[in-house]
DSSP file (Angstrom, degrees, kcal/mol; ACC not computed):
  #  RESIDUE AA STRUCTURE BP1 BP2  ACC     N-H-->O    O-->H-N    N-H-->O    O-->H-N    TCO  KAPPA ALPHA  PHI   PSI    X-CA   Y-CA   Z-CA
    1    1 A M              0   0    0      0, 0.0     2,-0.4     0, 0.0     0, 0.0   0.000 360.0 360.0 360.0 134.1  106.0  114.3   69.6
    2    2 A V        -     0   0    0      2,-0.0     2,-0.4     0, 0.0     0, 0.0  -0.871 360.0-152.9-103.1 136.4  109.1  113.8   67.6
    3    3 A Q        +     0   0    0     -2,-0.4     2,-0.3     2,-0.0     0, 0.0  -0.905  16.3 178.7-113.8 142.2  108.7  113.2   63.9
    4    4 A A        -     0   0    0     -2,-0.4     2,-0.6     2,-0.0    -2,-0.0  -0.983  28.3-131.5-139.9 142.4  111.3  111.2   62.0
    5    5 A I        -     0   0    0     -2,-0.3     2,-0.5     2,-0.0    -2,-0.0  -0.895  30.3-166.3 -98.3 127.8  111.8  110.0   58.3
    6    6 A V        -     0   0    0     -2,-0.6     2,-0.6     2,-0.0    -2,-0.0  -0.943  14.1-146.5-120.8 136.5  112.7  106.5   58.5
    7    7 A N        -     0   0    0     -2,-0.5     2,-0.3     0, 0.0    -2,-0.0  -0.930  25.0-172.2-100.3 120.0  114.1  104.5   55.4
    8    8 A L        -     0   0    0     -2,-0.6     2,-0.1     1,-0.0    -2,-0.0  -0.865  19.9-129.6-113.2 140.5  112.9  100.9   55.6
    9    9 A G     >  -     0   0    0     -2,-0.3     4,-2.2     1,-0.1     5,-0.2  -0.378  36.5 -99.7 -84.0 175.4  113.9   98.0   53.5
   10   10 A E  H  > S+     0   0    0      1,-0.2     4,-1.9     2,-0.2     5,-0.1   0.889 122.8  48.3 -65.0 -39.1  111.2   95.8   51.8
   11   11 A Y  H  > S+     0   0    0      2,-0.2     4,-2.0     1,-0.2    -1,-0.2   0.900 110.6  48.8 -69.8 -46.6  111.4   93.1   54.5
   12   12 A E  H  > S+     0   0    0      1,-0.2     4,-2.7     2,-0.2    -1,-0.2   0.870 111.3  52.6 -66.4 -33.0  111.2   95.6   57.5
   13   13 A D  H  X S+     0   0    0     -4,-2.2     4,-2.0     2,-0.2    -1,-0.2   0.938 109.9  48.7 -67.3 -40.7  108.2   97.3   55.8
   14   14 A R  H  X S+     0   0    0     -4,-1.9     4,-2.1     1,-0.2    -2,-0.2   0.894 109.5  50.4 -58.9 -41.2  106.5   93.9   55.5
   15   15 A V  H  X S+     0   0    0     -4,-2.0     4,-2.4     1,-0.2     5,-0.2   0.940 111.0  49.0 -68.1 -47.5  107.1   93.0   58.9
   16   16 A L  H  X S+     0   0    0     -4,-2.7     4,-2.2     1,-0.2    -1,-0.2   0.834 109.0  53.3 -54.1 -34.9  105.7   96.4   60.2
   17   17 A T  H  X S+     0   0    0     -4,-2.0     4,-1.9     2,-0.2    -1,-0.2   0.889 109.2  49.2 -75.8 -34.7  102.6   96.0   58.0
   18   18 A I  H  X S+     0   0    0     -4,-2.1     4,-3.3     2,-0.2    -2,-0.2   0.950 113.8  46.4 -64.7 -50.2  102.1   92.4   59.7
   19   19 A I  H  X S+     0   0    0     -4,-2.4     4,-2.0     2,-0.2     6,-0.3   0.865 111.1  52.5 -60.7 -42.4  102.5   94.0   63.2
   20   20 A K  H  <>S+     0   0    0     -4,-2.2     5,-2.2    -5,-0.2     4,-0.3   0.955 117.3  37.2 -58.1 -53.3  100.1   96.7   62.2
   21   21 A G  H ><5S+     0   0    0     -4,-1.9     3,-0.7     3,-0.2    -2,-0.2   0.865 112.9  55.9 -66.6 -40.1   97.5   94.3   61.1
   22   22 A K  H 3<5S+     0   0    0     -4,-3.3    -1,-0.2     1,-0.3    -2,-0.2   0.951 120.7  30.3 -70.9 -41.1   98.1   91.6   63.9
   23   23 A F  T 3<5S-     0   0    0     -4,-2.0    -1,-0.3    -5,-0.2    -2,-0.2   0.260 110.5-116.9 -98.2  11.2   97.5   94.3   66.8
   24   24 A G  T < 5 +     0   0    0     -3,-0.7    -3,-0.2    -4,-0.3     2,-0.2   0.827  49.1 172.0  62.9  35.7   95.2   96.4   64.9
   25   25 A F      < -     0   0    0     -5,-2.2    -1,-0.2    -6,-0.3     3,-0.1  -0.467  35.6-134.3 -74.7 151.0   97.1   99.6   64.7
   26   26 A K  S    S+     0   0    0     -2,-0.2     2,-0.2     1,-0.1    -1,-0.1   0.857  81.6   0.1 -68.0 -37.5   96.0  102.6   62.6
   27   27 A N  S  > S-     0   0    0     -7,-0.1     4,-0.9     1,-0.0    -1,-0.1  -0.855  74.9 -97.9-146.8 176.2   99.3  103.2   61.2
   28   28 A K  H  > S+     0   0    0     -2,-0.2     4,-2.8     1,-0.2     5,-0.2   0.746 113.7  66.1 -70.1 -23.5  102.9  102.2   60.9
   29   29 A S  H  > S+     0   0    0      1,-0.2     4,-2.2     2,-0.2     5,-0.2   0.948 101.7  48.0 -69.4 -44.8  103.9  104.8   63.4
   30   30 A E  H  > S+     0   0    0      1,-0.2     4,-1.5     2,-0.2    -1,-0.2   0.793 109.4  54.7 -63.7 -27.4  102.0  103.0   66.1
   31   31 A A  H  X S+     0   0    0     -4,-0.9     4,-2.6     2,-0.2    -2,-0.2   0.879 109.3  47.3 -68.7 -42.1  103.6   99.7   65.0
   32   32 A I  H  X S+     0   0    0     -4,-2.8     4,-2.2     1,-0.2    -2,-0.2   0.947 110.2  51.8 -68.3 -42.6  107.1  101.2   65.4
   33   33 A N  H  X S+     0   0    0     -4,-2.2     4,-2.8     2,-0.2    -1,-0.2   0.900 109.8  49.2 -50.9 -47.6  106.2  102.6   68.7
   34   34 A F  H  X S+     0   0    0     -4,-1.5     4,-2.8    -5,-0.2     5,-0.2   0.966 110.1  52.2 -59.8 -51.3  105.0   99.0   69.8
   35   35 A V  H  X S+     0   0    0     -4,-2.6     4,-2.1     1,-0.2    -2,-0.2   0.901 110.4  47.8 -55.4 -43.3  108.2   97.5   68.6
   36   36 A I  H  X S+     0   0    0     -4,-2.2     4,-2.1     2,-0.2    -1,-0.2   0.911 111.0  50.5 -62.7 -45.4  110.3  100.0   70.6
   37   37 A N  H  X S+     0   0    0     -4,-2.8     4,-2.4     2,-0.2     5,-0.2   0.944 110.9  48.4 -51.0 -55.0  108.3   99.4   73.7
   38   38 A K  H  X S+     0   0    0     -4,-2.8     4,-2.3     1,-0.2     5,-0.3   0.884 109.4  52.5 -63.6 -37.2  108.7   95.7   73.5
   39   39 A Y  H  X>S+     0   0    0     -4,-2.1     4,-2.6    -5,-0.2     5,-0.8   0.897 109.1  51.5 -51.4 -47.7  112.3   96.1   72.9
   40   40 A D  H  X5S+     0   0    0     -4,-2.1     4,-0.6     1,-0.2    -2,-0.2   0.872 113.4  44.9 -54.1 -46.4  112.5   98.3   76.0
   41   41 A E  H  <5S+     0   0    0     -4,-2.4    -2,-0.2     1,-0.2    -1,-0.2   0.834 120.9  34.4 -77.1 -34.0  110.8   95.7   78.0
   42   42 A E  H  <5S+     0   0    0     -4,-2.3    -2,-0.2    -5,-0.2    -3,-0.2   0.802 129.1  21.8 -92.1 -34.0  112.6   92.6   76.9
   43   43 A F  H  <5S+     0   0    0     -4,-2.6     2,-0.3    -5,-0.3    -3,-0.2   0.729  91.4  90.7-117.9 -24.8  116.1   93.7   76.3
   44   44 A L  S  <<S-     0   0    0     -5,-0.8     5,-0.0    -4,-0.6     0, 0.0  -0.613  74.7-123.2 -72.9 129.5  117.1   96.9   78.2
   45   45 A E    >   -     0   0    0     -2,-0.3     3,-1.9     1,-0.1     4,-0.3  -0.389  18.5-115.6 -70.0 155.2  118.6   96.1   81.6
   46   46 A P  G >  S+     0   0    0      0, 0.0     3,-1.2     0, 0.0     6,-0.3   0.766 112.6  69.6 -60.8 -28.9  117.0   97.7   84.6
   47   47 A A  G 3  S+     0   0    0      1,-0.2    -3,-0.0     5,-0.1    -2,-0.0   0.688  96.6  53.2 -58.3 -21.0  120.2   99.6   85.2
   48   48 A L  G <  S+     0   0    0     -3,-1.9    -1,-0.2     4,-0.1    -4,-0.0   0.555  86.5 100.9 -97.0  -5.5  119.5  101.7   82.1
   49   49 A R  S <> S-     0   0    0     -3,-1.2     4,-1.6    -4,-0.3     3,-0.2  -0.531  74.8-131.0 -77.4 141.2  116.0  102.7   83.2
   50   50 A P  H  > S+     0   0    0      0, 0.0     4,-2.2     0, 0.0     5,-0.2   0.887 107.1  53.7 -55.7 -42.3  115.6  106.3   84.7
   51   51 A E  H  > S+     0   0    0      1,-0.2     4,-2.0     2,-0.2     5,-0.1   0.908 107.8  49.5 -64.9 -35.6  113.6  105.0   87.7
   52   52 A Y  H  > S+     0   0    0     -6,-0.3     4,-2.1     1,-0.2    -1,-0.2   0.882 111.6  48.8 -66.7 -41.7  116.3  102.6   88.6
   53   53 A V  H  X S+     0   0    0     -4,-1.6     4,-2.5     2,-0.2    -1,-0.2   0.904 110.2  51.7 -64.2 -44.5  119.0  105.3   88.3
   54   54 A K  H  X S+     0   0    0     -4,-2.2     4,-2.1     1,-0.2    -2,-0.2   0.912 110.3  50.3 -64.8 -44.4  116.7  107.7   90.6
   55   55 A K  H  X S+     0   0    0     -4,-2.0     4,-1.8     1,-0.2    -1,-0.2   0.913 110.5  49.3 -61.7 -43.9  116.5  104.8   93.2
   56   56 A L  H  X S+     0   0    0     -4,-2.1     4,-2.1     1,-0.2    -2,-0.2   0.883 109.4  49.4 -70.1 -35.4  120.1  104.3   93.2
   57   57 A K  H  X S+     0   0    0     -4,-2.5     4,-1.1     1,-0.2    -1,-0.2   0.890 109.0  53.4 -64.8 -38.2  120.9  108.0   93.6
   58   58 A G  H  X S+     0   0    0     -4,-2.1     4,-1.0     1,-0.2    -2,-0.2   0.809 108.7  50.0 -64.2 -33.0  118.5  108.2   96.5
   59   59 A I  H  < S+     0   0    0     -4,-1.8     3,-0.5    -5,-0.2    -1,-0.2   0.920 107.3  54.7 -67.6 -40.8  120.2  105.3   98.3
   60   60 A K  H  < S+     0   0    0     -4,-2.1    -2,-0.2     1,-0.2    -1,-0.2   0.778 101.7  58.2 -62.2 -27.0  123.6  106.9   97.8
   61   61 A K  H  < S+     0   0    0     -4,-1.1     2,-0.8    -5,-0.1    -1,-0.2   0.860  92.4  79.0 -73.6 -35.8  122.5  110.0   99.5
   62   62 A Q     <  -     0   0    0     -4,-1.0     3,-0.3    -3,-0.5     2,-0.3  -0.648  66.1-177.8 -80.8 110.7  121.6  108.1  102.6
   63   63 A K        +     0   0    0     -2,-0.8    -2,-0.0     1,-0.2    -3,-0.0  -0.780  56.1  21.1-108.9 153.2  124.7  107.3  104.6
   64   64 A G  S    S+     0   0    0     -2,-0.3    -1,-0.2     1,-0.2     2,-0.1   0.690  74.8 170.2  75.8  17.3  125.1  105.4  107.8
   65   65 A L        -     0   0    0     -3,-0.3     2,-0.5     1,-0.0    -1,-0.2  -0.391  14.9-167.3 -67.7 138.4  122.0  103.5  107.5
   66   66 A R        -     0   0    0     -2,-0.1     2,-0.4     7,-0.0    -1,-0.0  -0.955   4.4-159.8-134.7 121.2  121.6  100.7  109.9
   67   67 A F        -     0   0    0     -2,-0.5     3,-0.1     1,-0.1     4,-0.0  -0.751  16.8-160.8-101.3 134.4  118.8   98.1  109.4
   68   68 A K  S    S-     0   0    0     -2,-0.4     2,-0.3     1,-0.2    -1,-0.1   0.761  78.8  -2.7 -81.5 -26.1  117.3   95.9  112.0
   69   69 A S  S  > S-     0   0    0      1,-0.0     4,-2.0     0, 0.0    -1,-0.2  -0.969  75.6 -97.6-155.6 170.1  115.9   93.5  109.5
   70   70 A L  H  > S+     0   0    0     -2,-0.3     4,-2.9     1,-0.2     5,-0.1   0.820 120.0  60.1 -61.4 -28.7  115.5   92.9  105.9
   71   71 A G  H  > S+     0   0    0      2,-0.2     4,-2.2     1,-0.2    -1,-0.2   0.850 103.4  52.5 -62.6 -41.6  111.9   94.4  106.0
   72   72 A D  H  > S+     0   0    0      2,-0.2     4,-2.0    -3,-0.2    -2,-0.2   0.955 110.6  48.3 -65.5 -48.7  113.4   97.7  107.3
   73   73 A L  H  X S+     0   0    0     -4,-2.0     4,-2.0     2,-0.2     3,-0.2   0.942 109.9  51.9 -49.9 -54.4  115.8   97.6  104.3
   74   74 A R  H  X S+     0   0    0     -4,-2.9     4,-3.0     1,-0.2    -2,-0.2   0.895 110.2  47.1 -46.6 -54.3  113.0   96.9  101.9
   75   75 A R  H  X S+     0   0    0     -4,-2.2     4,-1.0     1,-0.2    -1,-0.2   0.845 110.2  55.0 -64.0 -35.3  110.9   99.9  103.2
   76   76 A S  H  X S+     0   0    0     -4,-2.0     4,-0.6    -3,-0.2     3,-0.3   0.902 110.3  44.0 -63.7 -43.6  113.9  102.1  102.9
   77   77 A I  H >< S+     0   0    0     -4,-2.0     3,-1.6     1,-0.2    -2,-0.2   0.933 109.4  56.8 -68.9 -44.3  114.5  101.2   99.3
   78   78 A E  H 3< S+     0   0    0     -4,-3.0    -1,-0.2     1,-0.3    -2,-0.2   0.716  98.0  62.2 -65.4 -16.2  110.8  101.5   98.3
   79   79 A K  H 3<        0   0    0     -4,-1.0    -1,-0.3    -3,-0.3    -2,-0.2   0.790 360.0 360.0 -69.1 -30.5  110.6  105.1   99.6
   80   80 A V    <<        0   0    0     -3,-1.6    -1,-0.2    -4,-0.6   -22,-0.2   0.487 360.0 360.0 -74.0 360.0  113.2  106.3   97.0
């Protein structure tokens, strides 16, 4: 676990307090983690996610693949 000192303005502190109360978090640290996770889900593109990069690298390693159908292609991608 990483610890950080965070300087918040009055408005940001109020927003965290509201999130903490609304979702029943024990402290503001849990509220900050919640906000970060929501941001990740909503705004980060899949291309930036580590699982996506891993899949792409696995596909790049496979050369000369020939697929008989779209189902064959899907199965190949899901294995990575």
